[in-house]
C-alpha positions as CSV (number, residue, x, y, z in Angstrom):
1,X,9.8,34.1,-22.8
2,X,11.8,32.7,-20.5
3,X,15.6,33.1,-21.5
4,X,18.2,30.3,-22.5
5,X,19.6,30.3,-19.2
6,X,16.1,29.6,-17.1
7,X,15.4,26.9,-19.1
8,X,16.9,23.9,-17.0
9,X,15.8,25.6,-13.9
10,X,12.3,25.5,-15.3
11,X,12.0,21.8,-16.8
12,X,13.0,20.7,-13.2
13,X,10.3,22.7,-12.0
14,X,7.8,21.1,-14.1
15,X,8.9,18.0,-13.3
16,X,9.0,18.4,-9.0
17,X,5.2,19.5,-10.0
18,X,4.4,16.6,-12.1
19,X,5.6,14.4,-9.0
20,X,4.1,16.1,-6.7
21,X,0.7,16.5,-8.4
22,X,0.6,13.1,-9.3
23,X,1.6,12.2,-5.5
24,X,-1.4,13.8,-4.6
25,X,-4.2,13.3,-7.1
26,X,-3.5,9.3,-7.5
27,X,-1.4,8.1,-4.8
28,X,-2.8,9.2,-1.8
29,X,-6.6,8.3,-2.7
30,X,-5.3,4.7,-3.9
31,X,-4.3,4.5,-0.3
32,X,-7.2,5.7,0.9
33,X,-9.1,3.0,-1.5
34,X,-6.4,0.6,-0.3
35,X,-7.4,0.6,3.5
36,X,-11.7,0.5,2.5
37,X,-11.0,-2.7,0.4
38,X,-9.1,-4.3,2.9
39,X,-11.6,-3.4,5.6
40,X,-14.1,-4.3,2.9
41,X,-12.6,-7.8,2.4
42,X,-11.8,-8.4,6.0
43,X,-15.5,-8.0,6.7
44,X,-16.3,-10.2,4.3
45,X,-14.5,-13.3,5.4
46,X,-15.5,-12.6,9.0
47,X,-18.9,-12.5,7.8
48,X,-18.3,-16.3,6.2
49,X,-16.9,-18.0,8.6
50,X,-20.2,-16.6,10.8
51,X,-22.2,-18.0,8.1
52,X,-19.9,-21.6,7.5
53,X,-20.7,-21.6,11.4
54,X,-24.4,-20.9,11.6
55,X,-25.0,-23.4,8.6
56,X,-22.8,-26.1,10.6
57,X,-24.5,-25.3,14.3
58,X,-27.9,-26.2,12.5
59,X,-26.6,-29.5,10.7
60,X,-25.6,-30.9,14.0
61,X,-28.9,-29.6,15.9
62,X,-31.0,-31.2,13.2
63,X,-29.0,-34.4,13.7
64,X,-29.5,-34.5,17.0
65,X,-33.5,-33.5,17.1
66,X,-33.8,-36.3,14.2
67,X,-33.8,-39.9,15.0
68,X,-30.5,-42.4,14.4
69,X,-30.4,-43.5,11.1
70,X,-28.5,-43.0,7.3
71,X,-31.4,-41.4,6.0
72,X,-31.7,-39.2,8.5
73,X,-28.1,-37.8,8.3
74,X,-29.1,-37.5,4.6
75,X,-32.4,-35.6,5.8
76,X,-30.3,-33.5,8.0
77,X,-28.1,-32.3,5.2
78,X,-30.7,-31.8,2.6
79,X,-32.3,-29.5,5.2
80,X,-28.9,-27.8,6.1
81,X,-28.6,-27.3,2.3
82,X,-31.8,-25.7,1.1
83,X,-32.0,-23.3,4.1
84,X,-28.0,-22.3,3.6
85,X,-29.3,-21.6,-0.2
86,X,-32.5,-19.8,0.9
87,X,-30.5,-17.7,3.0
88,X,-27.5,-17.3,-0.1
89,X,-30.6,-16.2,-2.5
90,X,-32.3,-13.9,0.0
91,X,-29.0,-12.4,0.4
92,X,-28.2,-11.5,-3.4
93,X,-31.9,-10.9,-3.9
94,X,-31.9,-8.0,-1.7
95,X,-28.2,-6.8,-2.7
96,X,-29.7,-6.5,-6.5
97,X,-32.8,-4.5,-5.0
98,X,-30.5,-2.1,-3.1
99,X,-28.6,-1.7,-6.3
100,X,-31.2,-1.4,-8.2
101,X,-32.8,1.6,-6.4
102,X,-29.7,3.8,-6.7
């Protein structure tokens, strides 16, 4: 049993030890997680910009290949939409397959 004179010192040591434990077990892992999340979000933004540019390039390629006319532009837009939706569907399907396996 501690002496009554030691109680304030033990309480301050307890508070300091609790702060250190909290810093080690929560704040440092949260910082590492924040770095990983930032890299993931940055990668997602870059991939999204690439997908948009690819779809845009497909659209302009189709408008150059198809004859001129209002309905041909509509066809190019429709084909681009179908291709983009198909690519998104395949990516979503593959992502769901990977998460189901483990």
